[in-house]
C-alpha positions in Angstrom: -14.4 -41.9 -33.3 -11.4 -41.5 -35.5 -12.3 -38.5 -37.3 -15.2 -35.9 -37.3 -17.0 -37.4 -40.3 -19.0 -40.5 -40.0 -19.0 -43.3 -42.7 -22.7 -42.3 -44.0 -21.7 -38.6 -44.3 -18.8 -39.6 -46.3 -20.8 -42.0 -48.5 -23.6 -39.1 -48.9 -20.9 -36.5 -49.9 -19.8 -38.7 -52.9 -16.8 -40.4 -51.4 -17.8 -44.1 -52.1 -17.7 -46.8 -49.7 -16.0 -45.1 -47.0 -16.6 -48.3 -44.7 -14.7 -50.4 -47.1 -11.9 -47.9 -47.0 -11.8 -47.4 -43.5 -11.4 -51.4 -43.0 -8.8 -51.5 -45.6 -6.9 -48.7 -43.4 -7.4 -50.8 -40.4 -6.2 -54.0 -42.2 -3.0 -52.2 -43.4 -2.4 -50.8 -40.0 -2.7 -54.3 -38.3 -0.6 -55.9 -41.1 2.0 -53.1 -40.6 2.3 -53.4 -36.5 2.5 -57.0 -36.9 5.2 -57.0 -39.4 7.1 -53.8 -38.1 10.2 -55.7 -37.5 10.3 -57.3 -40.9 12.7 -56.4 -43.6 11.6 -53.6 -45.9 13.2 -51.8 -48.9 12.5 -48.0 -49.9 12.9 -46.9 -53.5 12.1 -43.6 -55.2 13.9 -41.3 -52.7 15.6 -38.5 -54.4 18.7 -36.6 -52.7 17.9 -32.9 -53.5 21.8 -32.1 -53.1 23.0 -34.5 -55.8 19.5 -35.0 -57.6 20.2 -38.8 -57.7 18.1 -41.7 -56.2 19.5 -42.4 -52.7 20.3 -46.2 -52.1 18.8 -47.2 -48.7 19.6 -50.6 -47.7 17.1 -53.1 -46.1 15.8 -51.8 -42.9 12.9 -52.7 -40.6 9.2 -51.9 -41.7 8.9 -49.6 -38.8 12.3 -47.6 -39.4 11.4 -47.5 -43.2 7.9 -45.9 -42.5 9.6 -43.4 -40.0 12.2 -42.4 -42.7 9.6 -41.8 -45.4 7.3 -39.9 -43.1 10.3 -37.7 -42.0 13.0 -37.6 -44.6 11.7 -34.6 -46.5 12.8 -32.3 -43.8 16.4 -33.9 -44.3 16.7 -32.7 -47.9 15.1 -35.8 -49.8 12.3 -35.7 -52.4 9.8 -38.2 -51.1 7.0 -37.7 -53.9 7.9 -41.1 -55.6 8.8 -43.1 -52.5 7.6 -46.4 -51.9 8.2 -49.0 -49.2 8.3 -52.9 -50.2 8.0 -55.2 -47.6 6.3 -58.7 -47.0 5.6 -61.5 -49.4 5.5 -60.5 -53.3 2.0 -59.1 -54.0 1.9 -57.1 -50.8 0.7 -53.6 -51.7 3.7 -51.1 -51.3 3.3 -48.2 -48.8 3.5 -44.7 -50.4 4.3 -41.5 -48.6 0.8 -40.7 -47.5 0.5 -44.1 -46.0 3.8 -43.8 -44.1 2.7 -40.3 -42.9 -0.5 -41.6 -41.6 1.0 -44.7 -39.9 3.8 -42.6 -38.2 1.3 -39.9 -37.0 -1.3 -42.7 -35.7 1.4 -45.0 -34.3 4.7 -43.4 -34.1 7.2 -45.1 -31.8 5.0 -48.4 -31.6 6.3 -48.9 -34.9 10.0 -49.1 -33.7 9.4 -51.4 -30.8 10.2 -55.2 -31.8 
């Protein structure tokens, strides 16, 4: 069991179709793991020292997730960060996505 709440408990508590959300999370995780070596770009990272957006060149998706999940301790404001990857139209990853993926898969995201 992935967490202490069952899908039916989440549904009855007013959280909507939690089974669909769990399936979406699994689909995102599967896609990210499969494409972890693909190029990704990170936008919306603010350097707290200079107060300007940090320019981060193209890096692998796994490294981008690692950076976004951990960069706040390095002096970056990550609230507006997003990771773009894959074909046009692929949903971007936000900080909460990266934190969840990094916590769940960690070093596996860096293996090619």
